[in-house]
N, C-alpha and C positions, 0 to 999 in steps of 0.2 A: 362183611363182604369176603367171600372165600378167595383163597390165593389164586386159583385158576382163573376166576372171573376178573380179578384185579390185573393179572398179567395180560389177558386178552384185551381188556379195555385200554391198558397202557400201549399195547401194540397198535390198536386202532388210532389212538390219539397221535402216536408218533408218525404214522403214515399220513394222517390227515394234515398234520402240521409241518410235514417235510417241506423244505423250501423249494419253490418252483425253480426251474432252470432259468437262467438269464434270458434265453431266447423266448421261452413261453411267457415270461413276465412282459416282455416287450410286445409280443403279438396279442396279449390280452388287453393292452391299453386301448383307449379310444383311438380310432384311426387318425394318423397325422397327415395322410395324403388323401386326395379325392381325385377321381377320374374326371377328365374334361372331354368335350366333344372335339376330337382331333384325329386324323387330318380331314381335309376336304377331298372327297372322291366323287367320280362320275356316278350317276344313278345306277348304271348297269355294271359297276365294278364288282368283281368277286375276288376275295383273297384266296391264295393258296396257303398251304401250311407255311407259317412264318417262323423259321428257326432262328433268324438272327437279324440284326440291324446294327448300324454304326452312325457316328456323327462326325462331320468334317470340321475344319478349323473355323468355318464361317457359321457353324450352328445348323447346317442343313442335315436332315435325317435321311438315311438311306435304308430302305427295307429290302431284305433279301428273301424272297418267297418262292414257293414251289409252284410257279405258274409262269406263263409267258406274258411279257418279258419279266425276268426274275428280279431286276433291280428297279426300284422306284425311288426317285429323289424328291424329297419334300423340303420346302422352305421352313424356317422356324415357325411361320404362321400356319403351316399345314397345307400350303398350296403345292400341288403336284407340278414339279418343274421339268422333269426329264425321266425317261425310262431307257434301259439298255440291257444288253446281254442275251437277247433272244436267240434261242437255239444252241446256246453254249453249254448249259448245265444238264447233267443227268439228274442230280438231286442236290439242290442248293443246301448249303449247311453253314459254314463259318463265314463271318464277314466283319472285318475290323480295320479301322483307319491306322495307318503307320505314322510315325513321327514326321516323315517327309511329306505327309499330306496325301499320299496315295493309299489305295485300299487293297488288302489281301482278302481273297475268297477261297473257300474250299468246296469242291464238288465231291460229296461223299461217295456216291456210287460210280462217278467217273474216275475216282481215285487220282484227282489232280488238285494242285494248288496254283492259284493265279495271283498276279499283282496287276491291278488296274489303275489308271488315272481316274479322277472323279468324273470324267466324261465318258468312261467306258473303254478307253484304249488299253489293249493288252500290253503290259510292260514286261511281264515274265510269266512263263508257264512251266511247271514242273510236273513230273509223273507222266505215265503213258495212259491215255484215255481208255478206260474200260479194262485195264490190266492191273490187278492188284499185286502187291509184292511187299517185301520188307527189307529192301536194300537201299543203297544210296540214291537210286533213281526211280523208285516206286513207292507208292503209299498203299495202305489198306484202310479205306474209309476215313480219310483225314477229316477232323472235326473243327479245328480252329487254328488260328495263327496269331502270334504276337511278335512285334518287332521292337528291338532295343534301339536306343538313340543312335548307336554307331551303325545301324543298318542290318546287323545280324538278326535273323528271324527264326522263330521256333514254332514248329508244327506239332499240334496235338494229334498224332496219328492213331486215333483211338477206336473207331468203330469196328475194325477188324484186327488191327495190331494194338499193342499196349505199350507205346513208346512215345518219347519226345524226340524230335529230329531238329538239329540245329544246322542252319545254313548261313553263309556269308551273304552280304547284301546283293551280290551278283548271282546268287543261287547255287554257289559251290557248297557241296556237302561238307560239313565239319565233323559232326559226331551224332550219335543217337544213344539214348539210354532208356531202360525200362523193359520189364517183362511182366507177364500176368501174375498177380499175387497181391498180398496184403501188407508185405513188409515195406518199410521206408524205401522209396525209389522204385517200387513196383506199382502196377496200376490195374484197375479193372474199369476200363473205358475212360481214359483221359479225354474229357469232353470240351474243356475250355482252358485258355491260357491268357494271362495278363501280367503286366509289370507294375510294380509300385515305384515310388520316387527314388528308392534306394537301388533300383535295378534288380530286385529280386523277382524271380519268376514264380507266379502263383498258378498251380495246375489244379483244375477242378477234376478230381478223381471220382467221377460220379458213382460208379458201381461200388466203390468202397466208402461212399458217403463222407467224403473228407476233401479238404484242400491240402495239397502238399506244396511246400515252399522250397525253392532251390536257388542256388547261385547260378550264374550263366554257364558254368562248366558242368552243371548237373549234380553238384554236391547238395545233399539233403540238408535242410536247415530246420524245418519244423513241419508239423501237421496240425490242422484244426478240424474239429468235427461239429462245431456249433452253428455252421451255416447250412446244414442239411445236405441234400443231394445236389451238388452244384452242376447246373447245366450251362450257365453263363456267368461270367465275372466281368465287372467293369470297375476300374479303380480310378478315382478322380485325381487331378494334380495335387490335391491336398491330402491324399491317402485315405479318402473314404472309400470303402469297398462295398459294392452292391452285388449280391449273389442271387441269381434266379434259380428257382426250384419248383417244377411243376409236378413232382412226384410225391413229395413228403410234406413240405411246409406250405405249398401252394401259394407262393408269393415271392417277394424279393426281400431278403434279409440285408440290413444295412449295418455296417460296423466300421471299426478302426483298423486299417490295414497294418498299422504299426504294432498294435497290441492284441488284436483279435477280439476286442470288446464288441459285443452286439449292442447297437444303440437304437435301432428302429426297424420297422417292418412295413412293407407295402402289400396289402391284401387286394382282393378283388381281381386277381389275374392268375393265370396258370402259365407262367412265362418260361420260355427256353432261352431267349436272348434278352439282354438289358443294356441300355446306355443312358447317360445322364447329361443334360446340357449345363451350360455355365451358370444358369440360375437355380440349378438343383432340381429341375423337373425330370421325372423318371419316365422312360419309355420302355415298354415291354413288347416282345413279339411272341405270339402264341402259335404253337403247332396245332393243338387240339381245337382251340377256339377260332383259329384262322383269322386273326386280327392283330392290329397294331393299336396299343393303348398308351395314353399319356396321363400321368398323374402329377398333380401339383400339391405343394404344401398347403394344409388347411390354414 
């Protein structure tokens, strides 16, 4: 065997035997989740684009879609309990329960951030409707909100701006950080935010295909690229992280929020939003597919 052929064969074998990434190994396994028929809807119902959803302390699921009315409240069994918010949103986007049991919502094209009761009462409204900006009282395409246990809340002001904005519980501006770029603390469409049990803020920096982790003063801690292009993040009380990605991985990557280890994958969906109930059932909201899906463990 001549030397040139030997070297070429060695290279082919090396490429063939190169270890797969942790994420690809998980996604190649037999599916550990299956989709079930949920929720119950009227025969004439039509979903709008469904960018986000959340779950309250009683296990009720709220879908936030781009149709009227924008908020649909379902029981754990999938029964439609209530709707609200008609005429309020220009373009529904972020939707997340706060530790106090109320719900934060963002209106992307209305450039506003709201806090609602679970019955739809407006408790707080920030920003000037239809007027974008990048100061203490304006937003530019706000994408998501996450609240800390002390009531401070953090807005991923990402579709037009590239910053995280921190407010006190009463809506008083505290600080903002971030500019467009790829360095730590810079962003390219910060699209989703969530807290782990340690109080660290996880930012889905979608355009940079990474999650950045900060303390609550905006100090950079770490960044992870193994979860794809994060559109939505949900972190359970036990620090399991669920990351939705409808652009690259086409599913929900599950991992450990303490270590970053990827442990599982939910396929069969193109999700923008994701939440998980106390039993570990996974719910995804689709913009392209215009539907709400529920997945249970096999």
